[in-house]
N, C-alpha and C positions, 0 to 999 in steps of 0.2 A: 752601753751608754758611757761616754767619756766622763772623767771626773768633773771637768768643768761644766758639762751639761747637767750632771746630777746636782751640783751646787746651784746652778741657775734655777733649776726646777724647784729645789728646796727653798730658795730665797723667794721665788714668786709665790709658792704655796703659803709660805709664812706671811707674806704681805696680804694675800687674799684672806687668810684666816684672821689677821688683825683687823682688816677692814670690816669683815662680817661681824666680828665680835663687838667692835666699836659701834657699828650701826644698830645691832640688836640692843646694846646697852642703852643707846639714846632712846630707842622706842620703848623699851621696858621701863627704864627709869623715869622717863617723862610721863608715861601712862600711869605709873604708880604714884607719882608726885602730884598728878592733877586731881583736884577734888572730884569726888564721885559724880556730883551733879554736872560737872563740866566735861566729863570723859566722853570721847567719841565711842561709837559702837565697836565692839571687839572685832567684828568682821572687817570693819574699815581699817582699824589699827593693824590687824593681821595682814591685810592686803597692802597697806602702806609699808609695812616692814618687809613684805615679799619683794617689792620693787628693787631695793639694793641687793637683795640676795640673787635676783636674776642677773643684775649687772655683774656681780662678783663671779657667778658661774660662767657667764659669757666672756668675762675677762680672761679666765683660765683657758677657754677655747681659743680666744683671739690671740693670746700669747703663743699658743701652739701652732696655729695655722694662718695667722694674720700676715699681711704683706709687710707690715712694720710693727714695732712695739707701741706706736702711738695710740692706736685704738684701745688696746688693753690698758694702757696707763690712764687714758681718759675715763674708762669704765671704773677703774679703781678709785680715781679721784671723785667720781660721782658717788660711789658708796660712802666715802668719808663726808661728802658735802650734802648728802640727802638728810637734811636736818628737820626733824619733826618739830612743830610749833610747841608741842608739850615739853620740850627740853628746857624751855625758859622757866618752867616751874622748878627745875633743878638748879639752874645756874643764875636765877634772878637775883640772888643775894651776892653774887660775885661781881663787883662793880667793873673791874677791868676786862671781864670776859664777855658778859652778855652783849655789850655794844658791838664787839667784834663779830660775835655769832650772828647778831641781828643784821649786820652789814653784809654778811656772806651767805645768808640763809637761802638766797635764790641763785647762787652761783652754779648750783647743779643744773639749772636750766641752760646756762651758758655752756657748761660741759657737754650736755646732750646735743646742743646745737653744733658745737665743734665736732662731736662724734659723727653727726650726720654730714657735715661738710667734708670730712676726710673719707667718707664712704664712696667707693670701695677701695680706692687706691692706697689709703693709709696716710695721706698727706694732703695739704691744701693745694688744689690743682690750679685754678685760674684766678684772675683779678677779682671776680665777683666773690669767690670764697674768702679771699684775703680781706676785702672790704667789710664783708659781713662779720668775720671773726674779729677784726679790729674794732668795729663799732660795738660789738657785744662786750669786749674786754674793757674798752674805754668807759662804756656805760656802767659796768660793774665797779670799776675803780671810783667813778664819780659817786655812785650810790654809797659805797663803803665810806668814802670821805664825808659825805653828807650825814650819814648815820653817826659817825664818830663825832662830828663837829656840832650837830644840831639836834640829835634825837634825845628826847627825854624819857623818863621811866614809862610813860604811857605808850611809847612806840613799840613795845614788846607785849605779848599777851600774858603778862604776869605782874605781880607787885614787885617790880624790880627796884633796886637801889639806884641812887643817882649815878648819872653817866659821868665818870671822871674826865672824859675827853671833851666834854661839851664846852664850846667857846661862846655860844650865843643862843638865846631863845628866839627862834624864828620859825614858829610852827607852820606858817603858810609856805615858806620857802622849802621846809623839809617835806611837807605834803606834796608840793609841786615836783620835787626830785623823786620822791617815793613813787607817786603815781606815774610820773614820766618814765621811770625805769621799767615799771611793769608794762606800760604801753609799748615801749620800745622793744622789750623782750617778746611780747605777743606778736608785734609786727614783724620782727625778724623771723620768728618761728613760722608765721604764715607765709612770708616770702620764700623761705627755704623750702617749706612743704609745697607751696604752689609751683615753684620752679622744678622740683623733683617730679611732681605729679604731671606737669606739662611735658617734661622730657620723657616720662614713661608712656604717656598717651601718644605722643608724636614719634617716639623712637622706633627703631627697627626691632626685630626679634632679639638680637643680642643686647640691645639697650634695655629692653623690658626685662630680660632675664637677669641682667646685672643689677638693675634698679630694685627688682623684687618687690616686696611690700613696704619698703621703708617710707616712701612718700605718703602712703595711706595712713600708716601708723602715726607719722609726724603730723599730718594734717588733722587727724582726729584729736590728737593731743593739743595741738595749737588752738583748735576751736574750743576745746574744754577749758584751757587756761584763759582764753579770751573771756569766756563766760565767768570764770572765777575772778579774773581781774576786774571785770565790771562789777561783780558783787562786792569785791573788796573796796572799790572806789565808792560804791553807793551804800556800803554797809548793809548789804542784803545777803541772805543765805543762798547759796547756789544749789543746794540740795544734794542728797546722797548719790543720785544717778550720775550727775555731772562729775562729781568727785571720783566716782568709781570708774567712769569712762576715761578720765584723765590719767588715773593710775594704771589702768590696763594698757592704754596707748603708750604711756611712757615705758612700761615693762616690755612692750613689743619692739621698741627701738633696738636694744642690743641683740634681741633674738633675731630680728630681720637682718641686722648687720652681720652676725655670724653665719646666718643662712646664705646671705649673699656671698660671703667669702668662701664658704664651702662649695657654692655653685661654681665660682670661678676656678677653684681648685679642681673640681670635677671636669671643667672644660679643659684644663691643662692635662688632666689624666687621659682625656680623649685624644690628645696629640699622640699618645702611644699607639692607639688604634690607627690613627692616620699614618704613622710610620709603618705599621704592620701592613696596611692596605697597599702602600706605595713602595714597599721594600724592594720590589723587582725593578724599579726604575720610575722615572718621572713621566709617566704617560700623561699628556697634557690635559686631555679631557677628563680622565679619572681623577687627576690631582685637583682640578678646580671643583669638581663635584664633591669629592671627599672633604675638601677644605670647607666648602660651604656648609656641609652637613655637620662637620666638627664644630665650627664656630656658630652654627645656627644663624647664619647670615647669608640670605639668598643674594645679597648684592655683591658678594665677594667676586672679584675678577683677578685672574692671574695673567700677567703679561711677561713673556719670555724674551730673553736677550738673544738677538739674532746677530751672531758674530760677523756674518758676511755683509749684512747691511748696516751694522753698527747702531741698531735701533731696537726698541722693544716692540714685540708683535704679540697679538692675541693668539689663541689656540688655532685659529684658522690661518695665521700667518699675515694678518692685516696689521699694518703699521699703526701705532697709537702714539698719542702725545703723553709722554711720561710725566709731564708736569700738571696735567689736568686731573685733579683729585676729585672734583665733584662735590656738591653740597652734602654735608654730613659724612664725608668719607675722608680717609687718610690713606697715604701710600706707605707701604713697608718695603724698602729695598732689601733684597737678599743677594749676598755676594759669597763667593768661595773664600776659604781661609786666606788665599793669596790675593784677594781683593778683586778678582774678576767678577763682573756682574753675572747673575744668574736669572733673576726674575724680579718683578714688582708685584706686590699683592695689594690690591685696593680693597679696603675693608671699612666697616662701620667705624666712625670716629670714636665711639664709646669704648671700643676695644683697646684704645691706647691707654686706658686706665689699667689695663691688665697686661703689662709689658712682659711678665713672665710667660703668659700664654703666647704672646707674639714671638718671644724668643724661642719658645718650643716649636712653634710653627716654622720659623726660619731654620732651625736646626733640622727639623724633619725634611724640609725641602732640600737643604744642602745634602743631607744623607741620601735622599731619594735620587737626586741628580748624580751623586757620586756612585751609588749602586748601579744606576743605569749605565754610566760610563764604564765602570768595572765589568759589568755584565757584557757590554758590547766588546770590550777589549778581550774578555775571556772567550767569548764566542768566536771572535776573529782568530785568536790564538789556537783554539781547538780546531777550527776549520783548517788553519795552516798545518797543524799536526796531522789531521786526517789526510790532507793532500800529500803531505810528505810521506806518510806511511804508504799511501797508494803508489806514489812514484817509486818508492823503494821496492815494493812488491813487483811492480811492472819491470823495473830494472833487473831484479833478480830473475824473473821469468825469462827475460830476454837473454840474460847471461847464461841461463841453463840451456836455452835453445842454441845459442852460439857455441857453447862447449860441446853439446851433443853433435852439432853439425861439424865442428872441427874434428872431433874424434872419428866421426863416420867418414868424412871425406879425406881426412889426413892420416892419422895413425892407423886406422883399421885398413885403409887401402894399401898403405905401405907394408903392413904386416902380412896381408894376403899376398901381395907381390913377392915379399921375401919368402913366404911359404912355398910359392910356386917355384922359385929359383932353387930352394933347398931340395924340393922334390926332383927337379931336373938333375941336380947334383947327385942325389942319391941313386937315381936311375943310371946315371953315367958311371958312378963308382961300382954299382953291381955288374954292369956290362963289362967293366974292366977287370972284374974279379976281385975288387976291393970290398969283400963282404963286411969286414969290420967297420970300414969307413961308412958303408951304406947303412949299417945298423945304427951307428952314431948319428948319422943324419936323420934316420927315421925317429930316433928319440928326440932330436931337436925339433923335428916337425910336430911330434906329439906335444912337446912343451909349448911350442908356438901356438898350436891350435887351442890349448888350454888357456894360454894368455889372451888369445883373441876372443875366446868365449867370455872370459871375465871382463874384458874391455867392452864387449858388446853389452853385457849385463850392466856395467857401470854407466855406459851411455844411455841405456834404456831407463835406468833409475834417475838420471839427471833430467831428462825430458823424453818420455816414452813416445816413440814414433806413432803408436796406435792412437794416442791422444791427438796428435797433429793430423792424422789421417781420418779418423772416424769419430772423434769427440768422446764424450763420456760413455756413450752407448757401447763402444768397442773397448775402451781402455779400462773401465771399471770392472767388467767381468774378468778380463785378463789379470788385473790387479788382485781381485778376490781369489782367483785360482791359485795364486802363489802363496796365499795365507795358510798356515798350518791348521787353522780352525775352519771347519766347513761354513761357507758364507752363501746366503741366498741373496741374489741381486735382482732389483726391480728398478730399472732406469727408464723413465717415461718422458725423457726430454725429447721433444719433437724437433728434429733438425739440429743444427749446430748452435751452440751458445757462444756469446762473446768470448774471445780468446782468454782474456784476463780471468773471467769467471770460471771457464773450463779448467784452466790451470790451477786456480785457487781451490776449486772443488776437488780436483783430483788429488792434490797433495794433502788436503785436509782429510780426505777419505783414507789415503795411505797412512797418515800418522795415526788415525783412529784405529785402523786395522793392526798397526804395529802395537798399539797399546793393548788391544784385545789379545794379541798373540803373546805378549810378554808378561802381562800383569793380571788379566781378568780371570784366568783359570776357566774360561768359558768352553762349552762344548759345541755351541752354535752361535752364529752371528747373522745379522740381517742388514742389508743396505737398500734404502729406498731413496730415489731421486725423482722429483716431479716439479714441473713449472706451475706456479699458482700466482695469479694476480701480478704479473710482471716481476715475479721473484722466482728463483730456484730454491727449493726446499730439499735438504738432504738429511736423512735420518740414518744414523749408524747405531745399531742396537746389539747387545749381547746378553747372554744368560749367566754371566759370571758372578763374581763375589761382590761387585759394586764398591762403593766407598770412594770413588774418585771425587776430586774437589778442585775448583778453580783457584782456591786460596792456597793450595799446597805448593805453588810454584812449579807445577809439573808441566808435562807436554800439552795438556789440554789448554793451558794458558797460551802456548805458542799457536795452537790452532785458532783460538779466539782472536789473537792479534792479527793473524792472516785474514780471518773472516771480516773483522772490523775494519781492516785497512781498505776494503772495497765497499764499505758502507753497509756491511751485513751485521748479523748478530748471532750469538751462539747461546743455546740453552742446554744445561747439563742436568740430568736426573740420574742419581747414582746412589740409591739407598743401599745400605749394607745388606748383602745376602740376596739382593733382588736384581742384579744386573745393572748395566749402565746404558743410558740412551743419550746420545749426543745429537741435537737438532741444530742444523745450520741453515740460516735463511739469508740469501744474498740477492740484491737487486740485479736485474739483468743489464741495467745500464747505470753503472756507478758514476758518481760525479767526475767530471773531466778535470784533470789536474792542469795547473798553470805552466809548469816548467819541468823538463826532464832532469834526471840526475845522471851522474857519471855511469856509463854503461857497465862498469866493473863492480858497481855496488852490490853487496850481498843482500838478499831479502831479510827482512826483520825476523829475527828468531830462527833463521835457517841454519842448518849445519853446512859446513863446507862440502863441496862435491866429493862424494865417496866416503864422507865421514858419517858413521852411524849415529843415530840419536842415543843420548845417554840413558842408562838404565837406572832410573830412580826407583828404589825399592818401595814396597807398600802394597797391600791388597787393594786391587781396583785402581791402583795408581797408573800414571802414564809417564812416558819418557820425558825428561826435562829438556831434551834437545830440540831439534828443529824439524825441518820439513823436507829432509832428503828422502831417499827411498829406503826405508828401514825394514823392508820385508825379507831381508836376507836371512833372518833368524830361522 
């Protein structure tokens, strides 16, 4: 808590403590100063003293959670002005004081009326509130002036000294003002209570929730003081029951006020749930339903801005009149930070008293719309990345096939032709008796054959001809046969698979076998390929040391990149000491890309033709390189 906040809390606590102490002093001092024969029942005095204590306690709560400081200040003023009639037994001998106290001894009723008028927003809302408040204040001022100018010692329930402010003896005029003030007070209390009660009965669910029990408490209190006023005017006793009802009803006013504030705060807290529900985006149907549940207002409607038509539409896309609010409803416009319209929210008019709640709803809707837009942009970007990766893989495979074809039809044919010519030259040299030359030519032929063999192996690794001719069923067993670790092969693919899928599967298997040969320390391996539910599923398993990981930046990550580029997924299980299982699942018909890339582009994560994969160390690890033919080891 900041230093300023601590000082504020300390100051408010001190004010409440002083108000409570002053109120208790008035009750206790007045009770003790009253003759025993005239003392009220202890239970009544205790209840009378409890009312300001309730106001003081509620003032502390209202200061903490209230919309403004006005309600708390009114409650504290009530505590100071809750004047028991017995106090005149204490101050009756002070001439300058008792007329003032007599003139303000009913101002607590005005304070309670103002407290009700500012409920729940914390300030006077409409013209009716201002008229009632003005009437009550003017009547109080007139009553104070009449008491100071006209009241005699008999105006207070004590043997008071003379009124030093008195300017005339007019008992009839004074009685008229005194009775009139009480009648006006009762009338205003009944009007306020009746207005709140009618609003509560006729209001919607949110209106009733916000109004809470305030009108019932105020109405009960108004009826009780009406009876008391009648008894005061007719000089008859109202009885203990009526007095008790009046005290209980008055004590209920600040309690219901604080309860109503807590309820509105709880409604604002539910906005967080609204944001959680709609965080994935502004689904129109879900948003309106969640908003109605949050506000407890079934009449809530959300109208969305249609940029194409430049109008607001409902969830079904039907145009609406944005100016038509409807009876008992208000319109809350919601716009983006840049001022662009987003939506209109039609809600119960009573909710305008809780602007913090509506501000929270607006923020939630803006955030939801922004989340939806960001989600759409992210999905679109991810789709573009997936398409780009697939195009890169396709271009890389096409480059492999082109290089293999060029080597086979170009360099290999020329080397074979050169070998034949050297053979003829060697035969000619031997026939001419040039044995030394013939031997040199034979050595050249041997070197040439070795180079041709290596060239054929290189071309085979770039894009094996068996894969092009017979698919995985022919290429995978041949690939497994070149692995130094014994491999069991079970390929159940019926017929040929799509070219891209076959190529991706072949090189993924090749990289997996390279990992087994280099790092797994395995004695056996197994390959299984099967078509299931329009997907090809490939499992490569070994009995090595395990411990491989996708997070290690190793060759398995390159395999995963290639598999995911065609819309597939890879699962790795490699517990230490229990071997490694790589499961690859690819759709037989990957998404079609929009545009090709340059034919010379290299596949993602692939090694350059003829370049072996790098040898990252580590038990169960895999090469960090790419997808060339790494089975030379």
